[in-house]
N, C-alpha and C positions, 0 to 999 in steps of 0.2 A: 872355816865354818862361817855361816851367816852371822853378821854382826848386828843388823837392824832388821826387825820383822814388824811390819805394820799390819793391822787388822781392824775390822769393825766397819768398813765401808759398805755401801749398798745403795739401793734405789729408794728414794724417799720423796714424798710430795712436798711442794713448797710449804713452808711453815713448820715442817717436821724437824726431828732431831736425830742425831747420830752421835755415838761416842767412839772415837778412834783410840786404839791402843798401839803403843810402840814398845816392843821388848828389845832391849839392848844388852849385848854381851859386853864383858870387860869389867875388870876389878876397879878401874879408875873412873867409872861412869860419873860418880858423884861430884867430881871436880869440874865438869864441863857444863857450860850453858847448853841447853838443848832447844830445839825448835821444830815446828811443823812447817813444811813447805808444800806448795801445790803447783801443778802444771796442768793447764787446760789445753785442749787441742789447738795447735797453731800458736800457742803462747809460750813465753819464757817462764821458767820456774820462778816463783816468787815466795818470799817469806811471809808466813801467815801469823805466827805466834812464836814467842820466845819465852824461856824461863831460865833464870840463872840457877847456879848450884844452891843458892840460898833461898830460892823461891820467888824472886821478883819477876814479874811478868810484863810483857809488852805485846801489842797487837797492831797489825796493819789496820788502817782506818776503815776499810771496807767490812771488817769482821768485828770491830770493837763493839762490845755490848751484846754480842750474840755468841761468841766463842769463848771458851775458857780452857787454858792450858794448865796442867798440873803434873806433878812428878812424885815418885816414891823412890828415893835413892836406895833404900834397902832392897827393893824389888827390881831395880834397874829398869823402871818402866816410866813412860811418859804418856799422858792421855790428852785428848782434845775433845772436849764436850762442845758440840755444835748444835745450837738452837736456832729457831726461826730461819731455817735454811732457805736460800734463794736459788733460782736456776743458775745464776752467775757463780755460785759456789761449786758447780760441777767441775771436777778435776780429779787427777790422781794425786793423792796426798802422801807425802813422805816425811819421815822424821830424820833428823841428823843433828850434829853439833852446831853451835853458833859461834863463829862462822862454820860452815859446812866442811866436812872432810878431815877433821882432826883425828890424829892417831889411828887406831884400828877402825875408825868409822869413815875411812876415805873412799868407801864404795857405797853407793846408794842401794837401799833395799828395793824390793819389787813395788812397793807402794800399795795403797789400797784405793780402789775406785769409789768415788762418791758421785752419784748422779741424782740431781734434784730436778724432777720433772713431773708434770701432771698427766 
């Protein structure tokens, strides 16, 4: 069955906001650090934000101050709140473990498309 399901993407104008959700299956979700990754057309996939099992967060410099990652271990869910969106944020966004591909999360989900354009 599908292990990671991303949702919440869409088309938004520059300066707008989106909240992405990641639903993860697995009874041991709570022990893993999780992260959001993105891949823009013609670019390699990059790490955007991370959160440890205890809730410590980290962000790539280009999104720091604009994005917030959070998790609810009881719900096996990770979110990414994205504010002040810029055209360069346009990409397909994925969630996975940090590092990616651990245990039953060794396959990427379909991702969710975020398009920032006027």
